[in-house]
Every structure is written in structure tokens, then in C-alpha cells.
FIKOLZA-1660 file (N, C-alpha, C; in steps of 0.1 Angstrom, whole numbers, plus 5000, padded with zeros to 4 digits):
% residues 85
   i   px   py   pz ch aa at
   1 1967 9243 7312  A  X  N
   1 1970 9240 7328  A  X CA
   1 1976 9228 7329  A  X  C
   2 1986 9227 7338  A  X  N
   2 1993 9212 7339  A  X CA
   2 1983 9203 7346  A  X  C
   3 1985 9190 7343  A  X  N
   3 1977 9179 7347  A  X CA
   3 1986 9175 7362  A  X  C
   4 1975 9170 7371  A  X  N
   4 1981 9166 7382  A  X CA
   4 1993 9157 7381  A  X  C
   5 1993 9148 7372  A  X  N
   5 2006 9139 7370  A  X CA
   5 2017 9147 7367  A  X  C
   6 2015 9158 7358  A  X  N
   6 2026 9166 7355  A  X CA
   6 2032 9172 7366  A  X  C
   7 2024 9177 7374  A  X  N
   7 2032 9185 7385  A  X CA
   7 2038 9177 7396  A  X  C
   8 2030 9164 7399  A  X  N
   8 2039 9156 7405  A  X CA
   8 2052 9151 7400  A  X  C
   9 2053 9149 7387  A  X  N
   9 2066 9146 7381  A  X CA
   9 2076 9160 7382  A  X  C
  10 2069 9170 7381  A  X  N
  10 2079 9181 7382  A  X CA
  10 2084 9183 7395  A  X  C
  11 2074 9180 7405  A  X  N
  11 2081 9181 7420  A  X CA
  11 2090 9170 7423  A  X  C
  12 2088 9157 7417  A  X  N
  12 2097 9148 7421  A  X CA
  12 2111 9151 7414  A  X  C
  13 2111 9157 7401  A  X  N
  13 2125 9161 7394  A  X CA
  13 2132 9170 7403  A  X  C
  14 2126 9181 7408  A  X  N
  14 2127 9193 7417  A  X CA
  14 2137 9184 7430  A  X  C
  15 2131 9177 7435  A  X  N
  15 2137 9170 7449  A  X CA
  15 2151 9161 7443  A  X  C
  16 2149 9156 7430  A  X  N
  16 2160 9146 7427  A  X CA
  16 2171 9156 7425  A  X  C
  17 2168 9169 7417  A  X  N
  17 2177 9179 7416  A  X CA
  17 2186 9184 7428  A  X  C
  18 2178 9187 7437  A  X  N
  18 2184 9190 7451  A  X CA
  18 2194 9179 7456  A  X  C
  19 2192 9166 7456  A  X  N
  19 2199 9156 7462  A  X CA
  19 2212 9154 7452  A  X  C
  20 2210 9159 7439  A  X  N
  20 2221 9160 7430  A  X CA
  20 2231 9169 7432  A  X  C
  21 2227 9182 7438  A  X  N
  21 2234 9194 7435  A  X CA
  21 2240 9195 7450  A  X  C
  22 2234 9189 7461  A  X  N
  22 2239 9193 7474  A  X CA
  22 2246 9179 7479  A  X  C
  23 2252 9181 7490  A  X  N
  23 2260 9170 7496  A  X CA
  23 2253 9166 7511  A  X  C
  24 2241 9161 7510  A  X  N
  24 2233 9160 7523  A  X CA
  24 2241 9153 7532  A  X  C
  25 2247 9141 7532  A  X  N
  25 2253 9136 7540  A  X CA
  25 2270 9136 7543  A  X  C
  26 2274 9150 7537  A  X  N
  26 2287 9154 7540  A  X CA
  26 2296 9146 7535  A  X  C
  27 2297 9137 7524  A  X  N
  27 2303 9128 7519  A  X CA
  27 2315 9136 7512  A  X  C
  28 2313 9150 7506  A  X  N
  28 2324 9155 7501  A  X CA
  28 2334 9164 7507  A  X  C
  29 2331 9163 7521  A  X  N
  29 2339 9170 7530  A  X CA
  29 2351 9162 7531  A  X  C
  30 2363 9171 7531  A  X  N
  30 2376 9166 7535  A  X CA
  30 2378 9161 7547  A  X  C
  31 2385 9147 7548  A  X  N
  31 2386 9141 7561  A  X CA
  31 2402 9147 7566  A  X  C
  32 2403 9150 7578  A  X  N
  32 2413 9154 7584  A  X CA
  32 2423 9143 7589  A  X  C
  33 2434 9140 7587  A  X  N
  33 2442 9129 7590  A  X CA
  33 2452 9134 7602  A  X  C
  34 2454 9125 7610  A  X  N
  34 2462 9131 7623  A  X CA
  34 2474 9117 7621  A  X  C
  35 2487 9121 7620  A  X  N
  35 2498 9111 7621  A  X CA
  35 2500 9105 7636  A  X  C
  36 2499 9093 7636  A  X  N
  36 2504 9086 7649  A  X CA
  36 2516 9077 7645  A  X  C
  37 2523 9076 7655  A  X  N
  37 2538 9070 7656  A  X CA
  37 2540 9059 7666  A  X  C
  38 2542 9048 7662  A  X  N
  38 2543 9035 7672  A  X CA
  38 2555 9038 7682  A  X  C
  39 2555 9037 7695  A  X  N
  39 2566 9037 7703  A  X CA
  39 2575 9025 7704  A  X  C
  40 2568 9015 7700  A  X  N
  40 2576 9002 7700  A  X CA
  40 2584 9000 7686  A  X  C
  41 2578 9001 7672  A  X  N
  41 2586 8999 7662  A  X CA
  41 2588 9009 7653  A  X  C
  42 2581 9021 7658  A  X  N
  42 2587 9034 7651  A  X CA
  42 2577 9035 7639  A  X  C
  43 2567 9025 7636  A  X  N
  43 2557 9028 7623  A  X CA
  43 2551 9039 7625  A  X  C
  44 2545 9047 7615  A  X  N
  44 2537 9056 7614  A  X CA
  44 2523 9052 7606  A  X  C
  45 2513 9059 7608  A  X  N
  45 2500 9054 7604  A  X CA
  45 2491 9071 7605  A  X  C
  46 2484 9071 7594  A  X  N
  46 2474 9079 7593  A  X CA
  46 2461 9080 7598  A  X  C
  47 2457 9085 7609  A  X  N
  47 2442 9080 7616  A  X CA
  47 2433 9093 7614  A  X  C
  48 2422 9091 7608  A  X  N
  48 2410 9102 7605  A  X CA
  48 2408 9109 7620  A  X  C
  49 2406 9122 7620  A  X  N
  49 2405 9128 7632  A  X CA
  49 2393 9125 7638  A  X  C
  50 2381 9121 7631  A  X  N
  50 2369 9119 7638  A  X CA
  50 2370 9107 7645  A  X  C
  51 2377 9095 7642  A  X  N
  51 2381 9085 7648  A  X CA
  51 2388 9086 7662  A  X  C
  52 2398 9097 7663  A  X  N
  52 2404 9100 7671  A  X CA
  52 2395 9106 7685  A  X  C
  53 2384 9114 7679  A  X  N
  53 2376 9121 7688  A  X CA
  53 2366 9110 7695  A  X  C
  54 2362 9100 7688  A  X  N
  54 2354 9087 7693  A  X CA
  54 2363 9081 7704  A  X  C
  55 2374 9081 7703  A  X  N
  55 2385 9071 7712  A  X CA
  55 2385 9081 7725  A  X  C
  56 2386 9092 7722  A  X  N
  56 2389 9104 7735  A  X CA
  56 2378 9108 7745  A  X  C
  57 2366 9102 7740  A  X  N
  57 2353 9105 7749  A  X CA
  57 2356 9101 7761  A  X  C
  58 2360 9090 7767  A  X  N
  58 2362 9085 7779  A  X CA
  58 2375 9088 7786  A  X  C
  59 2384 9098 7781  A  X  N
  59 2395 9102 7786  A  X CA
  59 2395 9116 7792  A  X  C
  60 2403 9119 7802  A  X  N
  60 2404 9133 7809  A  X CA
  60 2413 9141 7800  A  X  C
  61 2410 9154 7803  A  X  N
  61 2415 9167 7793  A  X CA
  61 2431 9162 7791  A  X  C
  62 2438 9157 7801  A  X  N
  62 2453 9155 7799  A  X CA
  62 2456 9143 7793  A  X  C
  63 2448 9133 7791  A  X  N
  63 2451 9120 7785  A  X CA
  63 2451 9119 7771  A  X  C
  64 2461 9114 7768  A  X  N
  64 2462 9112 7751  A  X CA
  64 2455 9098 7747  A  X  C
  65 2452 9100 7734  A  X  N
  65 2447 9087 7727  A  X CA
  65 2459 9077 7724  A  X  C
  66 2458 9065 7728  A  X  N
  66 2467 9054 7722  A  X CA
  66 2457 9045 7716  A  X  C
  67 2464 9041 7703  A  X  N
  67 2459 9032 7695  A  X CA
  67 2471 9019 7692  A  X  C
  68 2462 9007 7687  A  X  N
  68 2474 8996 7684  A  X CA
  68 2479 9000 7670  A  X  C
  69 2492 8995 7671  A  X  N
  69 2499 8996 7658  A  X CA
  69 2496 8986 7648  A  X  C
  70 2495 8989 7636  A  X  N
  70 2488 8979 7625  A  X CA
  70 2501 8971 7622  A  X  C
  71 2512 8975 7624  A  X  N
  71 2525 8968 7620  A  X CA
  71 2530 8959 7630  A  X  C
  72 2530 8962 7644  A  X  N
  72 2536 8949 7653  A  X CA
  72 2526 8951 7665  A  X  C
  73 2514 8955 7666  A  X  N
  73 2504 8957 7677  A  X CA
  73 2510 8963 7688  A  X  C
  74 2519 8972 7687  A  X  N
  74 2523 8980 7699  A  X CA
  74 2514 8992 7702  A  X  C
  75 2520 9001 7708  A  X  N
  75 2511 9013 7712  A  X CA
  75 2515 9026 7703  A  X  C
  76 2505 9029 7697  A  X  N
  76 2510 9042 7688  A  X CA
  76 2503 9057 7697  A  X  C
  77 2510 9066 7696  A  X  N
  77 2506 9077 7700  A  X CA
  77 2507 9090 7689  A  X  C
  78 2497 9100 7693  A  X  N
  78 2501 9112 7680  A  X CA
  78 2514 9113 7679  A  X  C
  79 2519 9116 7667  A  X  N
  79 2532 9119 7664  A  X CA
  79 2539 9131 7670  A  X  C
  80 2531 9143 7672  A  X  N
  80 2536 9153 7680  A  X CA
  80 2540 9151 7694  A  X  C
  81 2533 9140 7697  A  X  N
  81 2536 9137 7714  A  X CA
  81 2545 9125 7714  A  X  C
  82 2550 9118 7703  A  X  N
  82 2558 9106 7705  A  X CA
  82 2573 9110 7708  A  X  C
  83 2580 9101 7713  A  X  N
  83 2593 9106 7717  A  X CA
  83 2600 9104 7704  A  X  C
  84 2610 9114 7702  A  X  N
  84 2618 9115 7689  A  X CA
  84 2630 9103 7691  A  X  C
  85 2633 9097 7679  A  X  N
  85 2644 9086 7680  A  X CA
  85 2659 9092 7682  A  X  C
% end
């Protein structure tokens, strides 16, 4: 018969195995990127989709998310909505 300490150790080992096998925080999920283009300098930047969702909380359905360009501090819009050169 297993001792009380042995059972506790086995249970702790099982809990560690679960954390090692699974991805409890979703860190292994692929991050979807969206291409943004600057209306001023034409620079492009990839922005994580989840970040765009956070910026769109206060927007109406037809309003697009605009970000500051890391190259010139201009206005960036999603590349599919950006005016072509």
C-alpha cells in the first residue's frame, strides 16, 4: 500500500504533467497579423489582430481603426482600405 507522501507526490507529478502537455494560456496559438499602410509616408507595418480588436471597441461598425505610423508618426489604415499609390 502506498504511503500518504507517495500519493501526494504522484498527484503533484500528474498536475505537472498536465501543465507540460497542454497550453493552458494559449501561448502556442498562432497570432494573426493584419497589414497596415501609412497614408503619409507609405510605410507598412504588421499589427496583431487582437490589438486591432482592442482599438475598435469604441468605434461604430463603419469606422476603421487608425494607428500612428512607427516610421513618420502619420496615420496608418488597414492596407485593404489604404488608397493605392
